[in-house]
BASEMI-631375 format. One record per residue: chain; residue in one letter; residue number from 1; x, y, z of N, C-alpha, C, O in turn. Coordinates in nm, 2 decimals, m for minus. Example, Ala and Ser with C-alpha at 12.3 -4.5 7.8 and 13.67 -1.06 7.14 Angstrom:
# BASEMI-631375
{chain=A, resn=A, resi=1, npx=1.32, npy=m0.57, npz=0.78, capx=1.23, capy=m0.45, capz=0.78, cpx=1.32, cpy=m0.33, cpz=0.78, opx=1.42, opy=m0.33, opz=0.85}
{chain=A, resn=S, resi=2, npx=1.28, npy=m0.22, npz=0.71, capx=1.37, capy=m0.11, capz=0.71, cpx=1.29, cpy=0.00, cpz=0.79, opx=1.34, opy=0.11, opz=0.80}
//
This chain:
# BASEMI-631375
{chain=A, resn=M, resi=1, npx=1.46, npy=2.02, npz=m1.26, capx=1.40, capy=1.89, capz=m1.18, cpx=1.24, cpy=1.91, cpz=m1.16, opx=1.19, opy=2.01, opz=m1.11}
{chain=A, resn=S, resi=2, npx=1.18, npy=1.82, npz=m1.19, capx=1.08, capy=1.78, capz=m1.12, cpx=1.04, cpy=1.81, cpz=m0.95, opx=1.14, opy=1.79, opz=m0.88}
{chain=A, resn=E, resi=3, npx=0.96, npy=1.83, npz=m0.91, capx=0.89, capy=1.83, capz=m0.78, cpx=0.91, cpy=1.71, cpz=m0.72, opx=0.87, opy=1.60, opz=m0.76}
{chain=A, resn=A, resi=4, npx=0.97, npy=1.73, npz=m0.60, capx=0.98, capy=1.57, capz=m0.52, cpx=0.77, cpy=1.54, cpz=m0.46, opx=0.69, opy=1.62, opz=m0.42}
{chain=A, resn=I, resi=5, npx=0.76, npy=1.43, npz=m0.47, capx=0.66, capy=1.39, capz=m0.41, cpx=0.70, cpy=1.27, cpz=m0.28, opx=0.75, opy=1.16, opz=m0.29}
{chain=A, resn=N, resi=6, npx=0.63, npy=1.36, npz=m0.14, capx=0.68, capy=1.24, capz=m0.01, cpx=0.58, cpy=1.13, cpz=m0.04, opx=0.46, opy=1.14, opz=m0.06}
{chain=A, resn=I, resi=7, npx=0.64, npy=1.03, npz=m0.03, capx=0.52, capy=0.89, capz=m0.08, cpx=0.53, cpy=0.86, cpz=0.09, opx=0.47, opy=0.76, opz=0.11}
{chain=A, resn=G, resi=8, npx=0.56, npy=0.89, npz=0.15, capx=0.57, capy=0.83, capz=0.31, cpx=0.72, cpy=0.81, cpz=0.37, opx=0.82, opy=0.82, opz=0.31}
{chain=A, resn=S, resi=9, npx=0.72, npy=0.76, npz=0.51, capx=0.82, capy=0.73, capz=0.58, cpx=0.88, cpy=0.60, cpz=0.53, opx=0.81, opy=0.52, opz=0.46}
{chain=A, resn=V, resi=10, npx=1.00, npy=0.57, npz=0.57, capx=1.09, capy=0.47, capz=0.52, cpx=1.01, cpy=0.32, cpz=0.60, opx=1.03, opy=0.21, opz=0.55}
{chain=A, resn=D, resi=11, npx=0.94, npy=0.35, npz=0.70, capx=0.90, capy=0.22, capz=0.77, cpx=0.73, cpy=0.21, cpz=0.70, opx=0.63, opy=0.19, opz=0.77}
{chain=A, resn=D, resi=12, npx=0.72, npy=0.24, npz=0.58, capx=0.58, capy=0.24, capz=0.54, cpx=0.64, cpy=0.16, cpz=0.41, opx=0.56, opy=0.13, opz=0.33}
{chain=A, resn=I, resi=13, npx=0.77, npy=0.13, npz=0.40, capx=0.77, capy=0.00, capz=0.24, cpx=0.89, cpy=m0.09, cpz=0.34, opx=0.99, opy=m0.03, opz=0.38}
{chain=A, resn=D, resi=14, npx=0.86, npy=m0.21, npz=0.36, capx=0.93, capy=m0.31, capz=0.41, cpx=1.01, cpy=m0.32, cpz=0.30, opx=0.99, opy=m0.30, opz=0.18}
{chain=A, resn=E, resi=15, npx=1.16, npy=m0.38, npz=0.40, capx=1.25, capy=m0.42, capz=0.30, cpx=1.21, cpy=m0.55, cpz=0.20, opx=1.15, opy=m0.65, opz=0.25}
{chain=A, resn=G, resi=16, npx=1.24, npy=m0.54, npz=0.06, capx=1.20, capy=m0.65, capz=0.01, cpx=1.08, cpy=m0.64, cpz=m0.05, opx=1.03, opy=m0.74, opz=m0.11}
{chain=A, resn=E, resi=17, npx=0.99, npy=m0.50, npz=m0.05, capx=0.91, capy=m0.51, capz=m0.08, cpx=0.88, cpy=m0.34, cpz=m0.17, opx=0.96, opy=m0.25, opz=m0.17}
{chain=A, resn=A, resi=18, npx=0.76, npy=m0.35, npz=m0.21, capx=0.74, capy=m0.18, capz=m0.32, cpx=0.63, cpy=m0.16, cpz=m0.30, opx=0.54, opy=m0.23, opz=m0.25}
{chain=A, resn=K, resi=19, npx=0.60, npy=m0.02, npz=m0.36, capx=0.52, capy=0.05, capz=m0.31, cpx=0.45, cpy=0.14, cpz=m0.46, opx=0.51, opy=0.25, opz=m0.47}
{chain=A, resn=V, resi=20, npx=0.36, npy=0.11, npz=m0.56, capx=0.30, capy=0.19, capz=m0.65, cpx=0.27, cpy=0.30, cpz=m0.63, opx=0.18, opy=0.31, opz=m0.54}
{chain=A, resn=I, resi=21, npx=0.33, npy=0.41, npz=m0.70, capx=0.27, capy=0.55, capz=m0.71, cpx=0.18, cpy=0.58, cpz=m0.84, opx=0.25, opy=0.61, opz=m0.94}
{chain=A, resn=P, resi=22, npx=0.05, npy=0.58, npz=m0.85, capx=m0.02, capy=0.57, capz=m0.94, cpx=0.05, cpy=0.69, cpz=m1.03, opx=0.14, opy=0.77, opz=m0.98}
{chain=A, resn=A, resi=23, npx=0.00, npy=0.70, npz=m1.20, capx=0.07, capy=0.77, capz=m1.27, cpx=m0.02, cpy=0.89, cpz=m1.24, opx=0.02, opy=1.00, opz=m1.28}
{chain=A, resn=A, resi=24, npx=m0.13, npy=0.89, npz=m1.19, capx=m0.24, capy=1.01, capz=m1.23, cpx=m0.16, cpy=1.13, cpz=m1.06, opx=m0.18, opy=1.26, opz=m1.04}
{chain=A, resn=E, resi=25, npx=m0.10, npy=1.04, npz=m0.98, capx=m0.04, capy=1.09, capz=m0.81, cpx=0.11, cpy=1.17, cpz=m0.89, opx=0.14, opy=1.29, opz=m0.87}
{chain=A, resn=A, resi=26, npx=0.17, npy=1.07, npz=m0.99, capx=0.30, capy=1.11, capz=m1.02, cpx=0.33, cpy=1.18, cpz=m1.08, opx=0.44, opy=1.21, opz=m1.09}
{chain=A, resn=G, resi=27, npx=0.20, npy=1.24, npz=m1.19, capx=0.22, capy=1.30, capz=m1.32, cpx=0.27, cpy=1.24, cpz=m1.42, opx=0.33, opy=1.31, opz=m1.50}
{chain=A, resn=T, resi=28, npx=0.28, npy=1.12, npz=m1.45, capx=0.36, capy=1.07, capz=m1.52, cpx=0.30, cpy=0.98, cpz=m1.61, opx=0.20, opy=0.93, opz=m1.56}
{chain=A, resn=E, resi=29, npx=0.33, npy=0.94, npz=m1.74, capx=0.24, capy=0.86, capz=m1.82, cpx=0.21, cpy=0.69, cpz=m1.72, opx=0.10, opy=0.65, opz=m1.68}
{chain=A, resn=D, resi=30, npx=0.29, npy=0.64, npz=m1.71, capx=0.30, capy=0.49, capz=m1.67, cpx=0.29, cpy=0.55, cpz=m1.47, opx=0.32, opy=0.67, opz=m1.44}
{chain=A, resn=D, resi=31, npx=0.23, npy=0.46, npz=m1.37, capx=0.26, capy=0.39, capz=m1.27, cpx=0.42, cpy=0.37, cpz=m1.23, opx=0.49, opy=0.30, opz=m1.30}
{chain=A, resn=I, resi=32, npx=0.47, npy=0.44, npz=m1.12, capx=0.61, capy=0.42, capz=m1.05, cpx=0.56, cpy=0.34, cpz=m0.95, opx=0.46, opy=0.34, opz=m0.88}
{chain=A, resn=A, resi=33, npx=0.72, npy=0.21, npz=m0.96, capx=0.72, capy=0.11, capz=m0.85, cpx=0.84, cpy=0.19, cpz=m0.77, opx=0.93, opy=0.24, opz=m0.83}
{chain=A, resn=V, resi=34, npx=0.83, npy=0.21, npz=m0.61, capx=0.90, capy=0.24, capz=m0.53, cpx=0.98, cpy=0.14, cpz=m0.46, opx=0.93, opy=0.13, opz=m0.35}
{chain=A, resn=F, resi=35, npx=1.10, npy=0.06, npz=m0.48, capx=1.16, capy=m0.05, capz=m0.40, cpx=1.22, cpy=m0.03, cpz=m0.28, opx=1.29, opy=0.07, opz=m0.26}
{chain=A, resn=H, resi=36, npx=1.20, npy=m0.10, npz=m0.21, capx=1.35, capy=m0.08, capz=m0.11, cpx=1.40, cpy=m0.20, cpz=m0.11, opx=1.31, opy=m0.28, opz=m0.07}
{chain=A, resn=A, resi=37, npx=1.50, npy=m0.25, npz=m0.14, capx=1.59, capy=m0.29, capz=m0.16, cpx=1.66, cpy=m0.36, cpz=m0.07, opx=1.66, opy=m0.32, opz=0.05}
{chain=A, resn=E, resi=38, npx=1.74, npy=m0.50, npz=m0.12, capx=1.83, capy=m0.56, capz=0.02, cpx=1.89, cpy=m0.50, cpz=0.10, opx=1.91, opy=m0.51, opz=0.22}
{chain=A, resn=D, resi=39, npx=1.93, npy=m0.41, npz=0.00, capx=2.07, capy=m0.30, capz=0.04, cpx=2.03, cpy=m0.22, cpz=0.13, opx=2.12, opy=m0.20, opz=0.21}
{chain=A, resn=G, resi=40, npx=1.91, npy=m0.16, npz=0.17, capx=1.87, capy=m0.05, capz=0.26, cpx=1.83, cpy=0.03, cpz=0.16, opx=1.74, opy=0.11, opz=0.20}
{chain=A, resn=N, resi=41, npx=1.86, npy=0.04, npz=0.05, capx=1.84, capy=0.16, capz=m0.03, cpx=1.66, cpy=0.16, cpz=m0.11, opx=1.58, opy=0.07, opz=m0.11}
{chain=A, resn=F, resi=42, npx=1.65, npy=0.24, npz=m0.15, capx=1.52, capy=0.28, capz=m0.21, cpx=1.57, cpy=0.30, cpz=m0.37, opx=1.69, opy=0.34, opz=m0.40}
{chain=A, resn=Y, resi=43, npx=1.48, npy=0.29, npz=m0.44, capx=1.45, capy=0.26, capz=m0.58, cpx=1.35, cpy=0.31, cpz=m0.67, opx=1.24, opy=0.32, opz=m0.62}
{chain=A, resn=A, resi=44, npx=1.36, npy=0.36, npz=m0.82, capx=1.19, capy=0.37, capz=m0.84, cpx=1.18, cpy=0.31, cpz=m1.03, opx=1.24, opy=0.37, opz=m1.12}
{chain=A, resn=L, resi=45, npx=1.14, npy=0.23, npz=m1.04, capx=1.14, capy=0.21, capz=m1.17, cpx=0.98, cpy=0.24, cpz=m1.22, opx=0.90, opy=0.27, opz=m1.14}
{chain=A, resn=N, resi=46, npx=0.94, npy=0.23, npz=m1.36, capx=0.81, capy=0.27, capz=m1.42, cpx=0.79, cpy=0.14, cpz=m1.36, opx=0.88, opy=0.06, opz=m1.35}
{chain=A, resn=D, resi=47, npx=0.65, npy=0.11, npz=m1.32, capx=0.57, capy=0.00, capz=m1.29, cpx=0.59, cpy=m0.15, cpz=m1.39, opx=0.63, opy=m0.26, opz=m1.34}
{chain=A, resn=E, resi=48, npx=0.56, npy=m0.12, npz=m1.50, capx=0.51, capy=m0.22, capz=m1.62, cpx=0.66, cpy=m0.27, cpz=m1.66, opx=0.75, opy=m0.19, opz=m1.69}
{chain=A, resn=C, resi=49, npx=0.68, npy=m0.41, npz=m1.66, capx=0.77, capy=m0.50, capz=m1.73, cpx=0.77, cpy=m0.45, cpz=m1.87, opx=0.67, opy=m0.39, opz=m1.91}
{chain=A, resn=T, resi=50, npx=0.88, npy=m0.46, npz=m1.95, capx=0.91, capy=m0.39, capz=m2.05, cpx=0.88, cpy=m0.47, cpz=m2.15, opx=0.87, opy=m0.43, opz=m2.26}
{chain=A, resn=H, resi=51, npx=0.85, npy=m0.62, npz=m2.10, capx=0.87, capy=m0.74, capz=m2.21, cpx=0.71, cpy=m0.75, cpz=m2.21, opx=0.67, opy=m0.76, opz=m2.33}
{chain=A, resn=E, resi=52, npx=0.61, npy=m0.74, npz=m2.11, capx=0.53, capy=m0.76, capz=m2.15, cpx=0.43, cpy=m0.70, cpz=m1.98, opx=0.48, opy=m0.67, opz=m1.88}
{chain=A, resn=T, resi=53, npx=0.30, npy=m0.70, npz=m2.01, capx=0.25, capy=m0.66, capz=m1.91, cpx=0.25, cpy=m0.71, cpz=m1.80, opx=0.20, opy=m0.83, opz=m1.78}
{chain=A, resn=A, resi=54, npx=0.28, npy=m0.63, npz=m1.70, capx=0.29, capy=m0.68, capz=m1.58, cpx=0.33, cpy=m0.60, cpz=m1.45, opx=0.43, opy=m0.54, opz=m1.47}
{chain=A, resn=S, resi=55, npx=0.29, npy=m0.58, npz=m1.36, capx=0.37, capy=m0.52, capz=m1.25, cpx=0.49, cpy=m0.56, cpz=m1.23, opx=0.52, opy=m0.68, opz=m1.26}
{chain=A, resn=L, resi=56, npx=0.59, npy=m0.47, npz=m1.19, capx=0.74, capy=m0.56, capz=m1.09, cpx=0.71, cpy=m0.55, cpz=m0.98, opx=0.75, opy=m0.64, opz=m0.90}
{chain=A, resn=A, resi=57, npx=0.59, npy=m0.42, npz=m0.92, capx=0.60, capy=m0.41, capz=m0.77, cpx=0.53, cpy=m0.58, cpz=m0.71, opx=0.53, opy=m0.62, opz=m0.60}
{chain=A, resn=D, resi=58, npx=0.48, npy=m0.65, npz=m0.82, capx=0.41, capy=m0.78, capz=m0.80, cpx=0.57, cpy=m0.87, cpz=m0.82, opx=0.57, opy=m0.99, opz=m0.81}
{chain=A, resn=G, resi=59, npx=0.68, npy=m0.80, npz=m0.84, capx=0.77, capy=m0.93, capz=m0.85, cpx=0.82, cpy=m0.96, cpz=m0.72, opx=0.77, opy=m0.93, opz=m0.61}
{chain=A, resn=W, resi=60, npx=0.98, npy=m1.07, npz=m0.77, capx=1.07, capy=m1.04, capz=m0.64, cpx=1.17, cpy=m0.99, cpz=m0.66, opx=1.23, opy=m1.00, opz=m0.76}
{chain=A, resn=I, resi=61, npx=1.20, npy=m0.93, npz=m0.54, capx=1.34, capy=m0.84, capz=m0.52, cpx=1.44, cpy=m0.92, cpz=m0.44, opx=1.42, opy=m0.95, opz=m0.33}
{chain=A, resn=E, resi=62, npx=1.54, npy=m0.94, npz=m0.50, capx=1.65, capy=m0.98, capz=m0.47, cpx=1.79, cpy=m0.89, cpz=m0.48, opx=1.85, opy=m0.86, opz=m0.58}
{chain=A, resn=G, resi=63, npx=1.83, npy=m0.86, npz=m0.36, capx=1.97, capy=m0.80, capz=m0.35, cpx=1.87, cpy=m0.64, cpz=m0.41, opx=1.77, opy=m0.58, opz=m0.37}
{chain=A, resn=T, resi=64, npx=1.96, npy=m0.60, npz=m0.55, capx=1.94, capy=m0.51, capz=m0.63, cpx=1.86, cpy=m0.52, cpz=m0.78, opx=1.85, opy=m0.43, opz=m0.87}
{chain=A, resn=E, resi=65, npx=1.81, npy=m0.65, npz=m0.76, capx=1.72, capy=m0.71, capz=m0.86, cpx=1.64, cpy=m0.75, cpz=m0.83, opx=1.63, opy=m0.84, opz=m0.75}
{chain=A, resn=V, resi=66, npx=1.49, npy=m0.69, npz=m0.95, capx=1.34, capy=m0.72, capz=m0.89, cpx=1.30, cpy=m0.82, cpz=m1.05, opx=1.31, opy=m0.79, opz=m1.17}
{chain=A, resn=E, resi=67, npx=1.28, npy=m0.92, npz=m0.99, capx=1.24, capy=m1.05, capz=m1.13, cpx=1.07, cpy=m1.02, cpz=m1.15, opx=1.00, opy=m0.97, opz=m1.06}
{chain=A, resn=C, resi=68, npx=1.03, npy=m1.04, npz=m1.28, capx=0.90, capy=m0.97, capz=m1.35, cpx=0.85, cpy=m1.13, cpz=m1.27, opx=0.91, opy=m1.23, opz=m1.24}
{chain=A, resn=P, resi=69, npx=0.70, npy=m1.09, npz=m1.25, capx=0.61, capy=m1.22, capz=m1.20, cpx=0.57, cpy=m1.30, cpz=m1.30, opx=0.51, opy=m1.41, opz=m1.27}
{chain=A, resn=V, resi=70, npx=0.59, npy=m1.27, npz=m1.44, capx=0.55, capy=m1.32, capz=m1.54, cpx=0.64, cpy=m1.44, cpz=m1.61, opx=0.64, opy=m1.56, opz=m1.60}
{chain=A, resn=H, resi=71, npx=0.70, npy=m1.33, npz=m1.68, capx=0.83, capy=m1.42, capz=m1.74, cpx=0.94, cpy=m1.42, cpz=m1.69, opx=1.03, opy=m1.47, opz=m1.76}
{chain=A, resn=S, resi=72, npx=0.98, npy=m1.39, npz=m1.59, capx=1.11, capy=m1.40, capz=m1.50, cpx=1.22, cpy=m1.31, cpz=m1.56, opx=1.33, opy=m1.36, opz=m1.55}
{chain=A, resn=A, resi=73, npx=1.19, npy=m1.19, npz=m1.61, capx=1.28, capy=m1.11, capz=m1.63, cpx=1.35, cpy=m1.06, cpz=m1.53, opx=1.32, opy=m1.11, opz=m1.42}
{chain=A, resn=K, resi=74, npx=1.43, npy=m0.99, npz=m1.54, capx=1.49, capy=m0.94, capz=m1.44, cpx=1.56, cpy=m0.77, cpz=m1.44, opx=1.60, opy=m0.75, opz=m1.55}
{chain=A, resn=F, resi=75, npx=1.58, npy=m0.71, npz=m1.38, capx=1.57, capy=m0.57, capz=m1.41, cpx=1.68, cpy=m0.53, cpz=m1.28, opx=1.68, opy=m0.59, opz=m1.17}
{chain=A, resn=C, resi=76, npx=1.77, npy=m0.41, npz=m1.30, capx=1.89, capy=m0.36, capz=m1.21, cpx=1.76, cpy=m0.27, cpz=m1.13, opx=1.67, opy=m0.22, opz=m1.19}
{chain=A, resn=L, resi=77, npx=1.78, npy=m0.25, npz=m1.00, capx=1.69, capy=m0.16, capz=m0.97, cpx=1.73, cpy=m0.05, cpz=m0.96, opx=1.64, opy=0.03, opz=m0.94}
{chain=A, resn=K, resi=78, npx=1.89, npy=m0.01, npz=m0.96, capx=2.00, capy=0.09, capz=m0.97, cpx=1.98, cpy=0.14, cpz=m1.10, opx=1.97, opy=0.27, opz=m1.09}
{chain=A, resn=S, resi=79, npx=1.98, npy=0.11, npz=m1.20, capx=2.02, capy=0.11, capz=m1.33, cpx=1.87, cpy=0.12, cpz=m1.45, opx=1.86, opy=0.19, opz=m1.56}
{chain=A, resn=G, resi=80, npx=1.77, npy=0.03, npz=m1.39, capx=1.67, capy=m0.03, capz=m1.47, cpx=1.72, cpy=m0.14, cpz=m1.59, opx=1.64, opy=m0.21, opz=m1.64}
{chain=A, resn=E, resi=81, npx=1.83, npy=m0.14, npz=m1.61, capx=1.88, capy=m0.23, capz=m1.72, cpx=1.80, cpy=m0.37, cpz=m1.67, opx=1.74, opy=m0.39, opz=m1.57}
{chain=A, resn=A, resi=82, npx=1.81, npy=m0.45, npz=m1.78, capx=1.72, capy=m0.55, capz=m1.86, cpx=1.83, cpy=m0.63, cpz=m1.82, opx=1.93, opy=m0.58, opz=m1.89}
{chain=A, resn=M, resi=83, npx=1.88, npy=m0.75, npz=m1.72, capx=1.95, capy=m0.85, capz=m1.68, cpx=1.94, cpy=m0.95, cpz=m1.72, opx=2.03, opy=m1.03, opz=m1.69}
{chain=A, resn=C, resi=84, npx=1.83, npy=m1.00, npz=m1.81, capx=1.80, capy=m1.16, capz=m1.84, cpx=1.65, cpy=m1.14, cpz=m1.92, opx=1.56, opy=m1.07, opz=m1.90}
{chain=A, resn=M, resi=85, npx=1.68, npy=m1.24, npz=m2.04, capx=1.56, capy=m1.26, capz=m2.11, cpx=1.45, cpy=m1.31, cpz=m2.06, opx=1.47, opy=m1.40, opz=m1.98}
{chain=A, resn=P, resi=86, npx=1.37, npy=m1.29, npz=m2.09, capx=1.29, capy=m1.24, capz=m2.24, cpx=1.31, cpy=m1.08, cpz=m2.23, opx=1.33, opy=m1.04, opz=m2.35}
{chain=A, resn=A, resi=87, npx=1.31, npy=m0.98, npz=m2.14, capx=1.35, capy=m0.85, capz=m2.12, cpx=1.44, cpy=m0.82, cpz=m2.22, opx=1.52, opy=m0.92, opz=m2.25}
{chain=A, resn=T, resi=88, npx=1.46, npy=m0.71, npz=m2.28, capx=1.59, capy=m0.69, capz=m2.36, cpx=1.58, cpy=m0.51, cpz=m2.37, opx=1.67, opy=m0.46, opz=m2.44}
{chain=A, resn=I, resi=89, npx=1.46, npy=m0.43, npz=m2.30, capx=1.44, capy=m0.26, capz=m2.27, cpx=1.48, cpy=m0.25, cpz=m2.15, opx=1.42, opy=m0.31, opz=m2.06}
{chain=A, resn=A, resi=90, npx=1.56, npy=m0.16, npz=m2.12, capx=1.58, capy=m0.12, capz=m1.98, cpx=1.41, cpy=m0.07, cpz=m1.95, opx=1.33, opy=m0.02, opz=m2.03}
{chain=A, resn=A, resi=91, npx=1.39, npy=m0.08, npz=m1.85, capx=1.30, capy=0.03, capz=m1.74, cpx=1.36, cpy=0.15, cpz=m1.70, opx=1.47, opy=0.17, opz=m1.67}
{chain=A, resn=R, resi=92, npx=1.26, npy=0.21, npz=m1.70, capx=1.27, capy=0.37, capz=m1.70, cpx=1.30, cpy=0.41, cpz=m1.52, opx=1.23, opy=0.36, opz=m1.43}
{chain=A, resn=T, resi=93, npx=1.38, npy=0.48, npz=m1.51, capx=1.45, capy=0.52, capz=m1.37, cpx=1.39, cpy=0.64, cpz=m1.34, opx=1.36, opy=0.71, opz=m1.44}
{chain=A, resn=H, resi=94, npx=1.34, npy=0.68, npz=m1.19, capx=1.30, capy=0.76, capz=m1.13, cpx=1.42, cpy=0.80, cpz=m1.03, opx=1.51, opy=0.71, opz=m1.01}
{chain=A, resn=K, resi=95, npx=1.45, npy=0.90, npz=m0.97, capx=1.55, capy=0.96, capz=m0.91, cpx=1.44, cpy=0.95, cpz=m0.72, opx=1.32, opy=1.00, opz=m0.72}
{chain=A, resn=V, resi=96, npx=1.49, npy=0.89, npz=m0.61, capx=1.45, capy=0.87, capz=m0.49, cpx=1.53, cpy=0.94, cpz=m0.40, opx=1.65, opy=0.96, opz=m0.44}
{chain=A, resn=E, resi=97, npx=1.50, npy=1.00, npz=m0.29, capx=1.58, capy=1.06, capz=m0.18, cpx=1.47, cpy=1.02, cpz=m0.08, opx=1.35, opy=1.03, opz=m0.08}
{chain=A, resn=V, resi=98, npx=1.59, npy=0.97, npz=0.05, capx=1.53, capy=0.99, capz=0.19, cpx=1.59, cpy=1.11, cpz=0.27, opx=1.70, opy=1.14, opz=0.30}
{chain=A, resn=V, resi=99, npx=1.49, npy=1.16, npz=0.29, capx=1.55, capy=1.32, capz=0.39, cpx=1.44, cpy=1.31, cpz=0.53, opx=1.32, opy=1.33, opz=0.54}
{chain=A, resn=D, resi=100, npx=1.51, npy=1.29, npz=0.59, capx=1.47, capy=1.32, capz=0.76, cpx=1.36, cpy=1.16, cpz=0.74, opx=1.25, opy=1.19, opz=0.79}
{chain=A, resn=G, resi=101, npx=1.36, npy=1.05, npz=0.71, capx=1.30, capy=1.00, capz=0.76, cpx=1.21, cpy=0.98, cpz=0.66, opx=1.12, opy=0.90, opz=0.69}
{chain=A, resn=D, resi=102, npx=1.18, npy=1.02, npz=0.53, capx=1.09, capy=1.01, capz=0.45, cpx=1.13, cpy=0.99, cpz=0.30, opx=1.24, opy=1.04, opz=0.27}
{chain=A, resn=V, resi=103, npx=1.07, npy=0.94, npz=0.21, capx=1.08, capy=0.87, capz=0.08, cpx=1.03, cpy=0.99, cpz=0.00, opx=0.92, opy=1.02, opz=0.00}
{chain=A, resn=L, resi=104, npx=1.10, npy=1.04, npz=m0.06, capx=1.09, capy=1.14, capz=m0.17, cpx=1.11, cpy=1.10, cpz=m0.31, opx=1.22, opy=1.08, opz=m0.35}
{chain=A, resn=L, resi=105, npx=0.99, npy=1.10, npz=m0.39, capx=1.01, capy=1.03, capz=m0.52, cpx=1.01, cpy=1.18, cpz=m0.64, opx=0.94, opy=1.28, opz=m0.62}
{chain=A, resn=Y, resi=106, npx=1.11, npy=1.18, npz=m0.77, capx=1.12, capy=1.28, capz=m0.86, cpx=1.07, cpy=1.18, cpz=m0.94, opx=1.13, opy=1.06, opz=m0.94}
{chain=A, resn=P, resi=107, npx=0.98, npy=1.21, npz=m1.02, capx=0.91, capy=1.14, capz=m1.15, cpx=0.94, cpy=1.24, cpz=m1.24, opx=0.94, opy=1.36, opz=m1.22}
{chain=A, resn=N, resi=108, npx=0.97, npy=1.15, npz=m1.35, capx=1.05, capy=1.16, capz=m1.48, cpx=1.19, cpy=1.25, cpz=m1.45, opx=1.24, opy=1.34, opz=m1.52}
{chain=A, resn=V, resi=109, npx=1.24, npy=1.18, npz=m1.33, capx=1.43, capy=1.26, capz=m1.33, cpx=1.47, cpy=1.13, cpz=m1.33, opx=1.43, opy=1.06, opz=m1.24}
{chain=A, resn=P, resi=110, npx=1.56, npy=1.09, npz=m1.41, capx=1.62, capy=0.96, capz=m1.45, cpx=1.76, cpy=0.96, cpz=m1.37, opx=1.83, opy=1.06, opz=m1.37}
{chain=A, resn=V, resi=111, npx=1.79, npy=0.85, npz=m1.30, capx=1.91, capy=0.87, capz=m1.20, cpx=2.02, cpy=0.78, cpz=m1.29, opx=2.00, opy=0.68, opz=m1.35}
{chain=A, resn=A, resi=112, npx=2.19, npy=0.86, npz=m1.25, capx=2.28, capy=0.73, capz=m1.31, cpx=2.29, cpy=0.61, cpz=m1.22, opx=2.23, opy=0.61, opz=m1.12}
{chain=A, resn=E, resi=113, npx=2.36, npy=0.51, npz=m1.25, capx=2.34, capy=0.40, capz=m1.18, cpx=2.44, cpy=0.42, cpz=m1.06, opx=2.56, opy=0.44, opz=m1.09}
{chain=A, resn=Q, resi=114, npx=2.39, npy=0.41, npz=m0.90, capx=2.42, capy=0.47, capz=m0.81, cpx=2.52, cpy=0.34, cpz=m0.76, opx=2.52, opy=0.23, opz=m0.80}
{chain=A, resn=A, resi=115, npx=2.61, npy=0.39, npz=m0.66, capx=2.76, capy=0.32, capz=m0.65, cpx=2.69, cpy=0.23, cpz=m0.50, opx=2.77, opy=0.15, opz=m0.44}
//
């Protein structure tokens, strides 16, 4: 398992918003977006839409899905699954935990769909 990155307090990302962790900081090839979903949980996906170059962090969060701001493709924040066209390829997930009020990101550690 990769080492966790403390990306800040749970209060640093408002519900319905996202924070981008640059690839250089995450030690990954792509930037990672950490989302604070409407269910109160935190999820992380590669920040780039799999259909076309666009930041998913700039999209709209509804429930546990994020909608790409370019062509309205939707992705499940829990699994990364592409939920509708034009996207057909899932977004890569990364493990996120909340420990003592801090949001910890585990880059390159995929997550199984959470209940």
